[in-house]
C-alpha positions in Angstrom: 108.6 148.0 100.9 111.4 144.9 100.9 112.3 145.7 104.5 108.2 145.4 105.3 108.3 142.1 103.5 111.1 140.7 105.5 109.7 141.7 108.9 106.5 140.0 108.0 108.3 136.9 106.9 110.3 136.8 110.1 107.0 137.2 112.2 105.4 134.4 110.5 108.2 132.1 111.1 108.3 133.0 114.8 104.6 132.6 115.1 104.7 129.0 113.3 107.7 128.2 115.5 105.9 129.1 118.5 102.3 127.4 117.7 104.4 124.3 116.9 106.5 124.5 120.2 103.2 124.7 122.0 101.4 121.7 120.1 104.0 119.3 120.4 105.7 120.3 123.7 109.3 120.9 123.0 109.7 118.7 120.0 112.9 117.3 118.7 114.6 118.2 115.5 113.0 115.0 113.6 109.8 116.1 114.6 110.2 119.6 113.3 111.6 118.0 110.1 108.6 116.1 109.6 106.5 119.4 109.0 108.8 120.7 106.5 108.0 119.7 103.0 110.7 117.6 101.1 112.2 119.3 97.9 112.3 117.0 94.9 115.3 114.9 94.5 117.4 115.5 91.3 117.3 112.7 88.7 120.9 113.6 87.2 123.0 110.7 87.0 126.5 111.3 88.3 129.1 111.2 85.9 131.1 107.4 85.8 134.7 106.9 85.3 136.3 103.8 83.7 136.6 100.8 86.0 139.7 100.7 88.0 142.2 97.6 87.7 141.3 97.3 84.1 144.2 99.0 81.9 142.8 99.7 78.3 144.7 100.3 75.1 143.5 104.0 75.4 145.3 104.3 78.7 148.6 102.8 77.3 148.4 104.5 73.9 146.9 107.9 74.2 144.1 108.8 71.9 145.9 108.9 68.5 144.9 106.3 66.0 147.5 104.8 64.4 149.8 104.1 67.3 151.3 100.7 67.9 150.0 99.1 70.9 150.9 95.4 70.6 152.5 92.8 68.2 152.4 89.3 67.4 155.1 87.5 65.7 156.4 90.7 64.3 153.0 91.9 63.0 151.8 95.1 64.4 148.6 95.8 66.1 147.6 99.6 65.7 145.0 101.5 68.1 142.0 102.6 66.2 140.0 104.6 69.1 136.1 104.3 68.4 135.3 101.1 66.5 134.0 103.0 63.3 136.8 105.1 63.0 138.8 104.9 59.7 142.0 106.3 58.6 142.1 105.7 54.9 142.8 102.4 53.1 146.0 100.3 53.5 147.4 98.7 50.4 150.8 97.0 49.8 153.6 98.2 47.3 152.0 95.9 44.7 148.4 97.2 45.4 147.1 94.3 47.3 144.2 95.5 49.6 144.8 95.0 53.3 141.5 97.0 54.3 140.5 100.0 56.1 142.9 101.5 58.8 142.8 100.3 61.7 139.9 97.7 61.6 140.1 94.3 62.6 140.1 93.2 59.0 143.1 95.1 58.1 145.1 93.5 60.9 144.0 90.2 59.8 144.9 90.4 56.2 148.1 92.1 57.1 148.9 89.4 59.4 148.8 86.7 56.9 150.4 88.9 54.0 153.4 89.6 56.2 154.0 86.3 57.7 153.2 84.1 55.0 153.0 86.3 51.8 149.3 85.4 51.6 146.9 87.3 49.5 143.3 86.6 49.8 141.5 86.0 46.4 138.9 88.1 47.8 140.4 90.7 49.4 137.0 92.9 50.3 134.1 92.2 52.6 133.1 92.8 56.2 134.6 90.4 59.0 131.6 88.0 59.2 131.9 87.7 55.3 135.2 85.6 55.9 133.1 82.5 57.1 131.0 80.8 54.4 128.3 78.4 55.8 127.9 76.8 52.5 131.5 75.3 52.9 131.8 71.8 54.3 133.9 71.4 57.5 137.6 71.4 56.7 137.3 72.3 53.2 138.9 75.2 51.2 137.3 78.8 51.4 138.4 79.9 47.8 137.5 83.6 48.5 139.9 83.5 51.2 142.3 81.0 50.2 142.4 79.2 53.6 141.1 76.0 55.2 137.7 76.5 57.1 136.6 74.8 60.2 133.2 75.3 61.9 132.8 76.1 65.5 132.0 72.7 66.8 133.7 70.8 64.4 136.1 68.0 64.5 139.5 70.0 64.5 140.8 72.0 67.5 141.9 75.6 66.7 145.5 76.0 66.7 147.8 79.1 67.1 147.7 81.4 64.0 144.1 80.4 63.0 141.7 83.2 62.3 138.6 83.4 64.3 135.7 84.7 62.9 132.7 86.0 64.8 129.5 86.7 62.9 127.0 89.6 63.2 125.4 90.6 66.5 122.7 93.4 67.4 125.6 95.7 68.7 127.8 94.8 65.7 126.5 94.0 62.4 129.8 93.7 60.7 131.3 90.9 62.7 134.8 90.7 63.9 138.2 89.0 63.4 141.1 87.9 65.8 144.1 85.5 65.4 145.0 82.8 67.6 148.2 83.2 69.8 148.0 80.1 71.7 145.8 77.0 71.8 145.3 74.1 74.5 142.7 71.5 75.0 140.8 73.8 77.3 141.6 77.4 76.4 142.7 79.6 73.5 144.4 82.9 73.6 143.8 85.6 70.8 145.1 88.9 69.6 142.9 91.5 67.7 142.9 95.2 66.6 140.0 97.6 66.8 138.0 96.1 70.0 137.0 99.4 71.0 138.8 102.2 72.9 138.7 100.6 76.3 139.2 96.7 75.5 142.4 95.2 75.5 144.0 93.7 72.6 144.4 90.4 73.9 142.1 88.0 75.4 141.1 84.3 75.9 138.2 81.8 75.4 137.1 78.7 76.9 137.7 75.8 74.6 135.1 72.7 75.0 135.1 69.3 73.8 131.6 67.9 73.4 130.2 65.1 71.3 133.4 64.8 69.3 133.4 68.4 68.4 135.7 71.3 69.7 133.8 74.6 70.4 135.3 77.9 71.2 132.8 79.3 74.2 132.1 82.8 73.0 129.3 84.7 71.4 128.5 84.4 67.7 131.8 82.6 66.8 131.2 81.1 63.5 134.5 79.2 63.0 138.2 79.8 62.2 140.3 79.8 59.0 143.7 78.2 58.6 146.6 78.5 56.2 146.6 75.5 53.8 
């Protein structure tokens, strides 16, 4: 039965081909293709790979959270992997809460503790909570024990200030980063837990407008400074 079906199929193809040849008069390959129904194209997208030329912390440090990937003034920055990863809570020997390992808040509080022995009166809260919008520009933020400046205020940011980023649709907790260098046109910063494919360092443009200083970045609320 199978042999008969194969023969019938071959005969049909030859008959169709002969009729096509007669009607079109020795058609070319493209003309023959026009008579062949097209199969539907796959909608599956090819897998993508990280952009070349952008070296990430993951590429430098591997995938193990807790590995040192950077440091500033002797204070280490640890790799955390995914932004939501937590490796427990970090406390000092005397019980001061530094925060969840290895989130941006943990590095920020650890930085001021190791550099200045500074303990924030309120050692808890998300990154966005470090800026209190009710405090006048240049006044002390008592919860953090640091002087607070608004983005767009009269004082230019300087090295070792703590930049506070508010909530965004992508990140409802906010973010913190420490200024490493500052000029009249740019600031450089260091951060922990920017995500597995983002670097621990970066820059923002600094703009002076109408007497105020603006860090040109999304959702930046302001910065805190040691008093």
